[in-house]
C-alpha positions as a LaTeX table, in Angstrom:
\begin{tabular}{lrrr}
\hline
Residue & $x$ (\AA) & $y$ (\AA) & $z$ (\AA) \\
\hline
Gln1 & 15.58 & 1.80 & $-13.25$ \\
Val2 & 12.99 & 0.56 & $-10.77$ \\
Gln3 & 10.18 & 3.13 & $-10.20$ \\
Leu4 & 7.14 & 2.96 & $-7.97$ \\
Val5 & 4.81 & 5.88 & $-8.11$ \\
Glu6 & 2.01 & 5.98 & $-5.57$ \\
Ser7 & $-1.09$ & 8.20 & $-5.89$ \\
Gly8 & $-4.66$ & 8.40 & $-4.58$ \\
Gly9 & $-3.98$ & 9.81 & $-1.07$ \\
Gly10 & $-5.73$ & 12.77 & 0.43 \\
Met11 & $-7.73$ & 13.94 & 3.37 \\
Val12 & $-10.94$ & 12.13 & 4.33 \\
Gln13 & $-13.24$ & 12.03 & 7.27 \\
Pro14 & $-13.45$ & 9.01 & 9.65 \\
Gly15 & $-15.58$ & 6.29 & 8.02 \\
Gly16 & $-14.64$ & 7.47 & 4.51 \\
Ser17 & $-12.82$ & 5.60 & 1.74 \\
Leu18 & $-9.81$ & 6.09 & $-0.46$ \\
Arg19 & $-8.14$ & 4.01 & $-3.20$ \\
Leu20 & $-4.37$ & 4.06 & $-3.54$ \\
Ser21 & $-2.62$ & 3.17 & $-6.74$ \\
Cys22 & 1.04 & 2.35 & $-7.42$ \\
Val23 & 2.35 & 2.29 & $-10.96$ \\
Ala24 & 5.48 & 0.18 & $-11.32$ \\
Ser25 & 8.16 & 0.23 & $-13.98$ \\
Gly26 & 11.73 & $-0.91$ & $-14.53$ \\
Phe27 & 11.20 & $-4.51$ & $-13.42$ \\
Thr28 & 9.02 & $-7.54$ & $-14.20$ \\
Phe29 & 6.04 & $-6.55$ & $-12.15$ \\
Asn30 & 4.08 & $-9.86$ & $-12.60$ \\
Ser31 & 7.04 & $-11.78$ & $-11.04$ \\
His32 & 7.12 & $-9.95$ & $-7.79$ \\
His33 & 5.09 & $-10.18$ & $-4.62$ \\
Met34 & 4.01 & $-6.61$ & $-3.68$ \\
Ser35 & 3.14 & $-4.87$ & $-0.43$ \\
Trp36 & 1.81 & $-1.71$ & 1.14 \\
Val37 & 3.61 & $-0.20$ & 4.13 \\
Arg38 & 2.64 & 2.89 & 6.12 \\
Gln39 & 4.34 & 5.29 & 8.46 \\
Ala40 & 2.47 & 7.45 & 10.86 \\
Pro41 & 4.02 & 10.77 & 12.07 \\
Gly42 & 6.71 & 10.10 & 14.64 \\
Lys43 & 6.47 & 6.30 & 14.36 \\
Gly44 & 8.32 & 3.49 & 12.61 \\
Pro45 & 7.04 & 1.89 & 9.40 \\
Glu46 & 4.23 & $-0.67$ & 9.68 \\
Trp47 & 3.38 & $-3.42$ & 7.25 \\
Val48 & $-0.21$ & $-3.15$ & 5.98 \\
Ala49 & $-0.84$ & $-5.81$ & 3.26 \\
Ser50 & 0.81 & $-8.02$ & 0.75 \\
Ile51 & $-0.28$ & $-9.85$ & $-2.45$ \\
Ser52 & 1.39 & $-12.68$ & $-4.35$ \\
Ser53 & 2.54 & $-12.20$ & $-7.93$ \\
Ala54 & $-0.54$ & $-13.71$ & $-9.48$ \\
Ser55 & $-2.97$ & $-12.47$ & $-6.88$ \\
Ser56 & $-3.43$ & $-16.01$ & $-5.58$ \\
Tyr57 & $-2.73$ & $-14.96$ & $-1.97$ \\
Thr58 & $-3.36$ & $-11.82$ & 0.04 \\
Tyr59 & $-2.27$ & $-10.98$ & 3.55 \\
Tyr60 & $-3.35$ & $-8.21$ & 5.93 \\
Ser61 & $-2.30$ & $-6.85$ & 9.23 \\
Asp62 & $-4.77$ & $-7.23$ & 12.07 \\
Tyr63 & $-5.30$ & $-3.40$ & 12.07 \\
Val64 & $-6.76$ & $-3.35$ & 8.58 \\
Thr65 & $-8.34$ & $-6.79$ & 8.08 \\
Gly66 & $-11.88$ & $-6.39$ & 6.92 \\
Arg67 & $-11.41$ & $-2.74$ & 5.96 \\
Phe68 & $-8.61$ & $-2.70$ & 3.38 \\
Thr69 & $-8.29$ & $-4.71$ & 0.22 \\
Ile70 & $-5.07$ & $-5.15$ & $-1.79$ \\
Ser71 & $-5.15$ & $-6.03$ & $-5.39$ \\
Arg72 & $-3.18$ & $-5.72$ & $-8.59$ \\
Asp73 & $-3.56$ & $-5.52$ & $-12.36$ \\
Asn74 & $-0.53$ & $-7.11$ & $-13.98$ \\
Thr75 & $-1.62$ & $-5.96$ & $-17.39$ \\
Lys76 & $-1.24$ & $-2.32$ & $-16.12$ \\
Asn77 & 1.72 & $-2.90$ & $-13.80$ \\
Thr78 & $-0.35$ & $-1.42$ & $-11.06$ \\
Leu79 & $-0.91$ & $-2.21$ & $-7.39$ \\
Tyr80 & $-3.97$ & $-1.02$ & $-5.50$ \\
Leu81 & $-5.13$ & $-0.56$ & $-1.94$ \\
Gln82 & $-8.83$ & $-0.01$ & $-1.42$ \\
Met83 & $-9.32$ & 1.50 & 2.07 \\
Asn84 & $-12.80$ & 1.59 & 3.59 \\
Asn85 & $-14.05$ & 2.71 & 7.04 \\
Leu86 & $-10.96$ & 4.79 & 7.52 \\
Lys87 & $-9.98$ & 5.68 & 11.09 \\
Pro88 & $-7.78$ & 8.53 & 12.41 \\
Glu89 & $-5.08$ & 6.00 & 13.30 \\
Asp90 & $-4.81$ & 5.10 & 9.58 \\
Thr91 & $-3.23$ & 8.51 & 8.98 \\
Gly92 & 0.27 & 8.32 & 7.53 \\
Leu93 & 2.49 & 8.03 & 4.50 \\
Tyr94 & 1.57 & 4.99 & 2.46 \\
Tyr95 & 4.30 & 3.31 & 0.48 \\
Cys96 & 4.14 & 0.66 & $-2.26$ \\
Ala97 & 6.87 & $-1.94$ & $-1.77$ \\
Arg98 & 8.45 & $-4.26$ & $-4.31$ \\
Ala99 & 8.71 & $-7.00$ & $-1.74$ \\
Pro100 & 6.86 & $-9.74$ & 0.04 \\
Arg101 & 5.76 & $-9.29$ & 3.64 \\
Asp102 & 9.06 & $-10.41$ & 5.16 \\
Asp103 & 11.05 & $-7.77$ & 3.35 \\
Ala104 & 8.44 & $-4.99$ & 3.05 \\
Leu105 & 9.86 & $-2.79$ & 5.81 \\
Gln106 & 13.17 & $-2.37$ & 4.06 \\
Arg107 & 13.15 & 1.17 & 2.70 \\
Gln108 & 15.11 & 0.33 & $-0.48$ \\
Phe109 & 12.02 & $-1.41$ & $-1.80$ \\
Trp110 & 9.65 & 1.54 & $-1.42$ \\
Gly111 & 8.32 & 4.23 & $-3.65$ \\
Arg112 & 8.07 & 7.86 & $-2.59$ \\
Gly113 & 4.68 & 7.46 & $-0.82$ \\
Thr114 & 1.34 & 9.11 & $-0.81$ \\
Gln115 & $-0.19$ & 10.92 & 2.20 \\
Val116 & $-3.36$ & 9.73 & 3.78 \\
Thr117 & $-4.96$ & 11.98 & 6.48 \\
Val118 & $-8.12$ & 10.86 & 8.36 \\
Ser119 & $-9.59$ & 13.70 & 10.29 \\
Leu120 & $-12.84$ & 15.52 & 11.01 \\
\hline
\end{tabular}
């Protein structure tokens, strides 16, 4: 059974940092491109970043380029998202997705999510 368990969310002030983790199980993690997707309150899902199976390639949305870093540790079946210089508009539920960028917005590939709130 495929499982994706996100953690690391929380409340932080603007300009702060958080590191999200996603532990994967039930599939061959090192064979899959992985992504992060987020959903702000009252809005549709938004693709954030993707990484190739061996970390050779990373891709970022324009909104997070230069502030967020996606990475993975295939020995630990874990995906990460380092988020720096957080802004209030980064607030939302962050989901780990077992999918490349083109498929990342399909909900069947997501975990349960972790909440990120950026506020004074």
